[in-house]
N, C-alpha and C positions, 0 to 999 in steps of 0.2 A: 241595840240587841233585840232579838225577837221576843215577843210577848209569850211565846210558848215556853213551858217550863218542864223539860224532860227530867229535871232534877233540881231541887232547891239547894242553893249554896248559902248557908247562913254564916254571916260574918259578925263577930262580936258576941256570940253565944246567945242563949235563950234570954229573953227579956220580956217582962210584962209591959214595958213602955212602948212608945211609938216606934214602928219600924218603917223602913224605906226600901223600895224595890226597884231593881233594874234588871229586867229579864229574869234569870234564875237566881240573881243575887238578892239577898235580904240583909239589910244593914240595921244595926242599932244606931243610936245617935253617936255613940263613941266610935263605933266602927266606921261610920260614914265620915266623921271628922278626921279619923286617922287616914282613910283613903284620900280625902282631899289634901291632907298635909303631905302625904307621900307624893301625890301627883304634882303638887306645887313645888316640892323640893326637887323633883325630877326636872320640872320646867326651869327652875333656878340654875341647875347644873347644865342643862341643855343650852339655855340662853347664853350662859357664860362661855361655853365651848364654842358656840356659833358666833359669838362676838369677837373672838380672838382672831380667827382666820381672815375674815374680810377686812379687818382693820390693820393687821400686821403685814399681810401679803403684799398690798400695794407699796408699803414702805420698803419691804425687802426687795421687790422687783425694781422700784425706783432707784435704789442704791446701786443697782447694776446698769443704770441708764437704759432700762427696757423701754422701747417705744410704746406709746399709749395704745396703739392698735394691737400690739402683741400682748400687752397687759390685759386688754379687754378679751382677747382671744383665749388667754389662759384662764381668766377669772370668770368669764361668762359664757363664751361660745362652747368650749369643750364640756363644761358642766351641764350646759343646756342640752347638748346632744345626749348625755347620760340620762338626764331627767326624762326626755322624750322617749328614750329607748327603754328605760327601766321603770319609771314611775307607774304607768298603767299596769305593767306586768306585776310589780310588787303589790299594788293595791288589790288586784284580782286574786292573786295567790293568797294574800292575807285573808280576804273575805272567805275563801274556800278552805282555809287550813283548819284542821281539828287536831288538837294535841293536849297533853296534860298541862301545859303552860298557857293554854288559850290560843287565840288566833293572831294576836298583835304582839305580845311580849316576846315570843321566840324571834321575830324578825329584828327586834331591838337588841335582845340579849346576845344572840350569836354573832352579830356583826360588831359588837362593842370592842373586842380586843383589836380587831383590824383597824377600826376607826382611830382608836387611841394610838396604835402604832404609827398611823399616818401623821398624827400630830407630832410625835417624837421625831419622825424622819424630817418633817418640815423644819424643826428646830435645829437639826444637825445637817441641813442640806449642804452647807459649805464644806465640812470635812468629808462628807460622802462624795461630793463632786470631785474633791481633790484626790480621794482614794481611787475613784473610777478613772480619772484622767491619767493617773500614774500607772495603772495596771491594765488599761485597755488601749491598745495601740491606736485604734482608729480615732480615739478622742484626743490624742496628743496634738493633732493638727488644729484643734479649735482653741479659741481664747478661753481662759478659765471662767470668765464671766458668762460666756455662752453656755458652757457646760453646766454651770450652777443654775442658770435660768431653765435649762432643759430638765435638770433634776427636780427643781421646784415645780415645774409644769407637770411632770409625771407623778410626783408624790401628791400634789394637790388634786389631780384627777382621781387618784386612788382614794383620797379622802372623800371627795364628792361621790364616788361610786358607792362607798359603804354608807355614807350619810343619806343617800336616797332611800335606803331601807328604813332608816329611822324617821326621816321627815315625812315619808309617805304614810306611815301607820300610827305614829305617836298621837296625832290629833284624833284619829278614829277611835283610839282607846277610850277617850272621854265619853263618847256616845255608848260605849259598851259597859262602862262601870259606874257612870254618874246617873242617878235617878233623873228622869226627864224634867221634873219640876224644879230641879236645881241647876240645870245646864246653863242658863243665862247668868245666874249669880256666880257659878263656878268660873265661867268664861271671863267675867269681869275680874275675879280674883286672879285668874291665870294671866290676864294682860298686865295687871298691876305687878305681880311677882316678876314677870319677864322684864317689865320696864325697870323695876328696881335692880334687877340683876345687871342689866345693861348700864345702869347708873353706877353701880358699884365698880364695874370694870372700867368705865371711862374715867371715873373720879380718882380711883386709887391705883389702877394698873397701867392704863394707856400711856401715862407720862413716861414710863420706863420702856416704851416700845423699842427705841433704838439702842438703848444701853443694855437691856436685859431681855432681848427678844427670845432667845433660846429658853430661858427660864420660864417665860410666860407660856410658851408652847408646852413645855413639860408639865407645868402646873395645871394647864387646861386638861391634859391627858389624864393626869392622876385624879383630878376632881371628877371628870366624866366617868372614868372607870369605876371608882368606888361609889360616888354619889348617885349617878344615874343607874348604875348596876344594882345598887341597894333598892332603889325604887322598883326596879323590875322584879326583884325577889319579894317585895312586901305587898305590892298591889296584885290582887287576885282577880282573874277573869272567871266568869261563870261558865255554864254549859251552853252549847249552841245546838240548834236543831241540825239534823243531818244535811249534808250538802245536796241540793237539788240536782238531779241528773239532767244533762242536756237532752232536749227532745231529739228523737231519732231523726237523723239526716241534717241536724243543725251543726254545721262545721264551723271552723274558725272564721272563714270568710263571711259566713252569714252573721256570726256574732259581731264582727267588726262593722259590717254593713248596718246592722241594727243599732249599734252604738252611735255611729255618725248620723244615721237617719233620725233617731229619736232626739239626739242632743243638739243638732245644728240646723234644724228646719224651721224653728220658731223664731220670728223676729224679736219677740220678747227676750228669749234666752240669749240670742245673739247680741242684743243690746247690753245685757249684763256681762256676757263674756268679753265683748270688746272693750267695755269700760275697764275691766280688770287688766286686759291685755295691753291697752294703751298706757294705763298706769304703770304696768311693768316695764314698758319701753322707756317711759320717762325716768324710771328708777335705775335703768342700766348705767346711767352716767354718774350715779351717786358714789361709785368707787373713787371718783376723782375729787370728791368733796373735801377730803383732807388736804389735797394740794391747793384747792381754792383758799382754804383757811390759812395755810402756810403763806400763800402768795399775798394775802391781806395783812400779813405781819404777825399772825398769832404763833405762839410757841406750841410745842406738843403738850406741854403742861396746861396751857390755857384751853387748847382743844379738848383735852381730857376733862377739864373742869366744866366746860360747857356741856359735854356729853354726860357728865355726872349730875349736874344740877337739873338739866332739862327733863330727864325721866321722872324725877320726883314731882315736878309740876305736872307732867303727863299722868302719873299715877293718881295724883289728887283729882285731876280733871276727869279721868275715867271713873273714879269712885263716885264723883258727883253726877256725871252725865249718864252713866250706865242705866240708872233707873228711868230715864226719860226715853230711851231708845224705843222700847216697845210701845210706849204711850204715844209717841209721835210717828211711829212706824220707821223701821230701819231703812227702807228704800227711800222714803221722803228725806230722811236725814242725809243719806248718801248723796242724793241729787243736789240738795241745797248746798252741802259742803263742797261738792265737786264744782259748782258754779263759782263759788267764792275762792276756791283753790286756784283758779286761773289768775285772779288778782294777786293772791299770795305769791304765786310763782313768778309773776311779772315784776314785783317790787324790787327784787335783788338786781335787776338790770342796772340800777343806779350805780352799782359798783364798777361797771364798765367805764364810767366817766369820773369816778371819785376814788381817791385813796386817802384814808385817814390813818393816823398813827395806830400801830397795832393795839396798844393798850386802850385807846378810845374805841376802836372798832370792836374790841372784846366786849365792852360794856353795852354798846349799841346792839350787838348781835344777841347777847345774853338776854337783854331786856325784851327784844322782839320775840325771841324763842319762848320766853316765859308767858307773855301775853297771848301767844298763839296756841297754847296747849289745850285750852278748852275746845277750840274748834278741832284741833287734832284729836282730842279725847273723844269727841263725837264720832269722828271718822273711824278711829281705832275700835271703839266699842260697838259700832254698828256693822262691822265686817262680817263676822260669822253669823250673827242673828239675821242679817239680810238674806244670806243664802238659805238659812233654815226656814225663812218665811216665804221665799219665792221659788225654790227648787222643789220638785215633787218628792215626797217622803219615800216613796217606794223605790226611787232611783237616785237618792241623794248622793251616794258615793259616785255613781256614774257621772252625774252632772258636775260634781266637784272635780272629778278627773278630767272631764271634757274641758272645763274652764282652765284647769292647770295645764293641760296639753296646749291650748291656744296661747296662754301666757308664755310658756316656755318656748314655743315655736317662734312667737313674735320677738321675744327677747333674744333668742338665738340669732335671728336674722339681723337684728339691729345692734346687738352688743358691740360687734366689730365696727359698725358704723359710728357708734358713739365715740370710740377711741379715734377713729379716722376723722371725725368731726373736730375733736379737740386738736389733733395734729394739723388739720387743715387751717383752722382758725389761728393756731399758734404760728404758723408759717407766715402770716401776714401781720403779726404783732411785733412790737419793738423788741420784745424778749419773749422766749417760749412760754414761761410760766404765766404770762398775762392771759394766755388762751383759756386758762381754767376759769376765768371770770365769765366766760360765755356758756357755762354749763346750764345756766338758768334760761337761756334761749331755748335750749333743747327741752327742758322740763316744761316750759310754758306751752310750746307747740303741742306736746302730747297731753298736757293737762286739758287743753281745748278739745282735742280729739276724744279724750276719756269722758269729759263732761257731756259732749254731744251724744255719745253712745248711751250713757245712762239716762239722759233726758228722753231719748227715743224709747227706751225701755219703760220709763216712768209714764209717758203718755199712753203706751200700750197697756200698761198695768191699770191705768184709769179706765181704759176702754174695756178691759176684761173684768171690771167690777170694782176695782180700787179697794178702799178701806172697807166698804160695806159687803162686798161679795166676790172678792178675788179668789180664784182657785187655779193652781198651776196648769198651764196647757199640757196635755198628755196625748200626743199623737197616737200612742199605742192603745188608748182607751176608746171604747165605742162612743162615749159622750164627748170625747175630745178634751176633757179636763180630769184632774184628779181632785176629788173632794177633800178638803182639809178644814180644820176648825178656823173660824174667823175670829181674830182677836180684836177686841174693842180698842180703838185709838181715839185720842183727843184731837178734835178739830181746831181750827183757828180760834183763838180767844181774843176778844177785842181789848181786854185789859192789858194783856201782854203785848199785843200788836201796838197799842198806843205807846207802851213803854219803849218798845224797839224803835218806833218812829221818833220819839223824843230824843233817844240816843243819836239817831241819824241827824236830827235837828242840831244837836250839840256839836256833832262832827263838822257840819257845814258852818255853823256860827263860829265855832272855835277857830276853824281854818281862816275865816274872814277876819276875825278880830286879831288873830296872831299875825296874819299877813300885814295888816295895817300897823301893828306894833313894830314888826320887823322893818317895815318901810320907814317908819319914823326914826327908829334906832340907826338905820343906815344913813339917813339924811343928816342926823346929828353927828355921826362919826366919820363923815366924808367918804362915801362910796358913790360918787356921781355916776359912774358907768352902770353899776348894778342897780342904781336907783330907778332908772327908766324901765329896765327889764322887769323889775319887781312890781312896778306900777301896773304892768300888763298882767302879772300874776294876780294882783288884787282884783282887777277887772274879771279875770277868769274865775276867781273865788266867788264873786258876786253872781256870775252866770250860773255856776254850779249850785249855789244856794237857791237861786230862782228855779232851776230845773228840778231840784229835789222838792221844793215847795209844791210845784205843779203835780209831780208824781204822787206825793203824799196826799194831796187834796183829792186826786182821782181815786186813790185806794179808799180813802175815808168815804167818798161818795158811793163807791161800790158796796162798802160795808153797810151803809145806810139803806141802799136798795135791797140788799139781802134781808135785812131786818124787817123791811116792809113786804117781803115776799116777792120781790122783783128780781129779774135776772141781771147780774152785774155786767158791765161792759167788758171788763177784764176778769181775771180770777182773783180770789182772795189768797194771798200767800200765808203760809203757816208761820206762827209766831216763834216757834222754838229756836231754830237755827238763826233766824233773823236777829233775835235778841242777843245770842252769843256773839255773832259776827259784829253787831253794832257796838257792843261793849269792847270787843277786841280792837276795832279800828278807832274807837274813841281814845283808848290808851295809846294807840299808835300815833295819833296826832301829837301827843305829848313828846314822844320820841322824835318826831319830825322837828318840833320846835327846838329841842335840845341839839339836834344835828345842825340846824341852821345857825344857832348862836355859837356853837363850837367852831363851825367853819368861819364865821365872821370874826371871832376872837383870834383865829389863826391867820386872818387876813386873806381868806380864800373866798372871795365874793362869788366866784364862778361855781364853787361847790355849793354854796348856800342857794344859788339860783337853781341848780340841778335838783337839790333836795326839795325845794318848794315846787318846782315844776312836776316832779314825781308825785308829790302829795296831791296836787290838783288833779292830775290824771287819775290817781286812785279814787278820788272823790267822784269823778265822772263815771268811773268803772263801777263803783258801788251803786250809784243811781241806776246805771244800766242793768246791773245784776238783779236789783230788786224788781225792776220793771220786767225783766226777762222771766223771773219767777212767777209774776202775775200772769204772764202769757202762758207758761206751761201748765198753770192751774186753770186756765180758761176753759169753760164748758163743764167743769166738774165740781169746783169748790162753791157750792151754793148754800152752805150752812156755816154759821159761826156760833161760838159759845155752846157747843154741844159735842157729844161723841159722834164719830163718823161711822163706825161699824154698827150695823143694826141687825145683822143676822149671824147665825152660828150654825154650824153643822154638827 
């Protein structure tokens, strides 16, 4: 909200205590806490509502044997067109709206009845399609399932149309009513509440998806109508300055031209945009994740339990890691996590070659999800702070819209391809559902593209001043930059770097020792064929340990050079994410050992070999990831054990 105060709006009454300000809003402690509570309650209702549709709709469409390509068209392509067409328009109209309810809440409140009606219609799609087919002559020539799919497609498009109004402005509301000094803490609480809402739905509701689908849709509509509607009535926006008139002669075409010229001409911004866009492409295939889990032998109840437990771990991770995001810098956190996400997305390829009983796969998957949450927490907590730190404040909404436009356009172009990819792969499989195991091939490809994009932006960020003196590029400004406060960040710390290196040492050592133990166990229990292949894996483990020792020694040597005031041969990686990732994969080696012994106990030596081979490949990938991070820091990380930012505007 603007700092100008055409009229002060006091919330909480007069108080002699400390007050908090956001534009024309003035809060007491009690009023601020109440505003936070209502916003978080609204987020809880909104998250539950948004969790229902994308999880139930694939099951509904699958029940009618809808092709995967058609499913992607309904769930992603058509909504994407709406987002591209409506999102920027709604955002601009909201910025310029002035009314007694504010500029954000009217767009949420007046679309609320229509959005809830869409949820109800989705629940009653079958009787609606039967009524239409019996009363409209042209529909009588179609199969009932075809008509039902058509009704679902139309109603879901209606749902997404009205949801564009909410999703486009709800998050802007925070910047208008939350005092700036509390935005980061509120965002962390916001993520935790949303995560726990998703957990509640997955743990207690999702198991009834097939038996009580209609009731779930109706419940979501009722909760959203009364819960989210109550938030709209209780949260108050302040007064805004008058809308600036457009310069004479500046028409719509000139405005569009300025939008694209300012947003898409900087390589730095393009790197950030494409990072998010490629990430969005990788996520387009997530709609088929439930079918992968079903293919692996899980029941809907087990899928719901995983979806219920994982968010609690994620909420705990966000609560712990959020405090470190600003200290390590959200861009650096994002880059480091993106590099290791490539390894994370590659690991599930193992399920193309292995099938475990559903109950065993359930515990393996749950264990891996839990130990991955701290890395995921870093990623989740750094998202919005990243954009707040690197986008120009004067055009923050514009750059968020530009990024969203690119994400939607890319997802729109590839969503149909995601379904076609699954259909294509399935056509070459022994049975169709096996094709869902290849969704991780898709996510890995775009994880690589996403990481490459943000690495380019990170190197450009370093060149533009980095921690010490970065200011967002501003093509519209005479100086070419927009001056912003420089926030102090913590540089690489030798103490924590050494701890991270010791964890990587343990990963390599544990892999080697466990490989020898497994080899011995196989020899004693009569696995002659697998014995020789696993001897090769032991040799590979030795090579991996030697490679890591070489990389570790080189980094330690560079740290010593920096402490002597010399320039390092490579760069010094930051300790933060490295330590989190090292701990994650250290626990991951324990899961690998369990997987191998379970396979051997079941007499599946081939599966044990594949698990071991995958673990060795991951170790080499970890070494490569650390070395790559040294490379991207090359030329800039010349200080250790001190703060990196030295100036402030």
